[in-house]
C-alpha positions in Angstrom: 247.1 94.4 152.3 249.3 92.8 149.7 250.2 89.1 149.9 253.7 88.1 148.8 252.8 85.3 146.5 250.0 83.1 145.0 251.0 79.5 144.8 248.0 77.8 143.3 246.9 79.0 139.8 245.7 77.3 136.7 246.2 78.1 133.0 244.9 76.8 129.6 247.3 73.8 130.0 244.6 72.3 132.3 241.2 73.9 133.1 242.2 77.5 133.4 240.9 80.2 131.1 244.1 82.2 130.5 247.7 81.8 129.4 250.7 81.7 131.6 251.7 85.2 130.6 248.2 86.6 131.3 248.3 85.1 134.8 251.8 86.4 135.4 250.9 89.9 134.2 247.9 89.9 136.5 250.1 88.9 139.5 252.5 91.7 138.7 249.6 94.2 138.4 248.5 93.2 141.9 251.9 93.6 143.4 252.8 90.0 144.0 256.4 89.0 144.2 255.9 85.3 143.5 253.5 83.1 141.5 253.3 79.4 140.9 251.8 77.9 137.8 250.1 74.6 139.1 248.1 72.9 136.4 246.4 69.6 137.2 248.3 66.3 137.3 248.4 63.6 134.7 245.5 61.4 135.8 243.1 64.3 136.1 240.4 64.7 133.5 241.6 68.3 133.0 245.3 67.5 133.1 248.6 69.0 132.0 249.8 66.6 129.3 253.1 65.0 129.9 254.1 66.0 126.3 253.4 69.6 127.1 255.7 69.9 130.2 258.7 71.2 128.3 256.5 73.6 126.2 255.1 75.0 129.4 258.6 75.3 130.9 259.7 77.3 127.9 256.8 79.7 128.3 257.6 80.1 131.9 261.2 80.8 131.1 260.2 83.4 128.6 258.0 85.1 131.2 260.9 85.1 133.7 262.9 87.2 131.2 260.0 89.5 130.4 258.9 90.0 134.0 262.1 90.0 136.1 260.5 91.5 139.1 258.4 88.5 140.0 259.5 84.9 140.8 257.7 82.4 138.7 257.5 78.8 139.9 256.8 75.9 137.6 254.5 73.7 139.7 251.8 71.0 139.4 248.7 70.1 141.4 249.0 66.3 141.6 246.2 64.0 142.7 245.9 61.4 145.4 244.7 58.3 143.5 245.5 55.3 145.8 244.6 54.1 149.3 248.3 53.6 149.8 249.0 57.3 149.3 250.0 57.0 145.7 249.7 60.2 143.5 249.7 60.6 139.8 253.3 61.8 139.7 256.3 59.5 139.6 259.4 60.2 141.7 261.3 61.0 138.5 258.7 63.5 137.5 259.0 65.4 140.8 262.3 66.7 139.5 260.6 68.5 136.6 258.8 70.9 138.9 259.7 73.6 141.4 256.7 73.1 143.6 254.2 70.2 144.1 250.7 70.5 145.4 249.0 67.2 146.1 245.4 66.5 147.2 242.2 65.0 146.0 239.9 65.7 143.0 237.0 63.5 141.9 238.0 64.2 138.3 241.3 62.2 138.7 241.4 58.6 137.5 242.8 55.9 139.9 245.1 53.2 138.6 243.2 50.2 139.9 239.6 49.1 140.6 240.4 48.7 144.3 241.4 52.3 144.4 238.3 53.3 142.5 236.3 51.7 145.3 238.5 52.7 148.2 239.0 56.3 147.1 236.5 57.5 144.5 233.2 55.7 145.1 233.2 56.4 148.8 234.0 60.0 148.1 231.2 60.3 145.6 228.7 59.1 148.2 230.1 61.4 150.8 229.0 64.4 148.6 225.4 63.2 149.0 225.5 61.5 152.4 227.5 62.4 155.5 230.7 60.3 155.4 230.9 57.6 158.0 233.7 57.6 160.7 235.2 54.6 158.9 235.4 56.5 155.6 237.0 59.4 157.3 239.5 57.1 159.0 240.3 55.4 155.6 240.7 58.8 153.9 242.9 60.1 156.7 245.2 57.1 156.4 245.5 57.6 152.6 246.3 61.3 153.0 248.9 60.6 155.7 250.5 57.9 153.6 250.8 60.4 150.8 252.4 63.0 153.0 254.9 60.5 154.4 255.7 59.0 151.1 256.4 62.1 149.1 257.9 65.6 149.7 254.7 67.6 149.1 254.9 71.4 149.4 251.2 72.2 149.8 248.1 70.1 150.8 245.2 72.0 149.1 241.5 72.6 150.0 241.3 70.1 152.8 237.9 68.4 153.3 236.5 69.6 150.0 234.6 66.4 149.1 237.5 64.2 150.5 236.9 64.2 154.2 239.7 63.5 156.7 240.5 64.1 160.3 242.0 67.6 160.0 243.9 67.4 163.3 245.6 64.2 162.3 246.5 65.4 158.8 247.6 68.8 160.2 250.0 67.1 162.6 251.7 65.2 159.8 251.9 68.3 157.7 253.6 70.1 160.6 256.0 67.2 161.0 256.8 67.0 157.3 256.9 70.8 156.7 254.0 70.6 154.3 251.9 73.8 154.1 248.2 73.6 154.6 246.2 75.7 152.2 243.5 78.3 153.0 241.8 78.2 149.6 239.9 81.3 148.5 237.2 79.1 146.8 236.6 76.9 149.8 236.5 78.9 153.0 234.8 77.3 156.0 235.0 78.6 159.5 235.1 75.2 161.2 237.9 73.9 158.9 239.9 77.2 159.3 239.5 77.0 163.1 241.1 73.5 163.1 243.9 74.7 160.8 244.7 77.8 162.9 244.7 75.7 166.1 247.2 73.3 164.6 251.0 73.6 164.4 250.9 73.3 160.6 252.3 76.1 158.4 249.5 77.9 156.6 249.5 79.4 153.1 246.7 81.4 151.4 246.0 80.7 147.7 243.4 81.7 145.2 243.2 78.5 143.2 242.7 80.9 140.3 241.3 79.5 137.1 241.4 82.9 135.4 243.8 85.8 135.4 241.1 88.0 137.0 241.3 85.9 140.2 245.1 85.6 140.4 246.2 87.4 143.6 242.6 88.1 144.6 243.1 87.7 148.3 240.4 90.1 149.5 237.9 87.4 150.3 240.4 85.4 152.4 241.6 88.5 154.2 238.0 89.6 155.2 237.0 86.0 156.1 240.0 85.6 158.5 239.4 89.0 160.1 235.7 88.5 160.6 236.2 85.1 162.2 238.9 86.4 164.6 241.8 84.2 163.3 245.4 85.4 163.5 246.2 86.6 160.0 249.9 86.6 160.8 249.8 82.8 160.9 249.6 82.9 157.1 253.2 82.7 155.9 252.8 84.2 152.4 251.4 87.4 153.8 254.8 89.0 154.2 257.3 86.5 152.6 257.6 83.7 150.1 257.1 80.1 151.1 259.9 77.6 151.7 260.0 74.8 149.2 260.7 71.3 150.5 263.0 70.3 147.7 262.5 67.5 145.2 263.0 63.8 145.7 
């Protein structure tokens, strides 16, 4: 079974191992019709540098000419860095990208000490200790504020270190048209069950950090089948995703 597109991939512009062209060539070889280049946002330890945006764009444009049979989206994986839903991407910078993924990474630096405590320190402890109900409520509020504040295309790898109420976040994603991601690197039956039971639109992505893993959907496909989920709920199985449009 061939998926239509892979919308979460990284290159050497952040913490990926390969070039944009190597990732695109891998996508073409696996029969994909679309690929998004989504390097990490500007407050991440492994970020795409603001000064490199135009350079990256030129490389993508060159690949669009060389590989006309695949659609290449210039995206970014921004980070939630504030309890008020703030991400490390300004409204003006949204217009530089075709697609915006936004979620949480512990490697992203918040802007204030209050956000360091409210977001990062509590999340660090959650990795070791089970997060309290209050931490989950606070995280859920921050995630919802982010989704309501910006036009986000994809919410990635939910509950990977940053724990939220999946049902509440999924409801807001459904209301805002934000896709919720089934991430090949972070598959969990309980999380997937909550996603498939929600009304949110679902997209499968590899989160590839090497060209070898671009378009490698075999693990997701077998996981979904083995757990009895409806694979037809995944919208990039047969068609491309619909972008929300920039602010």
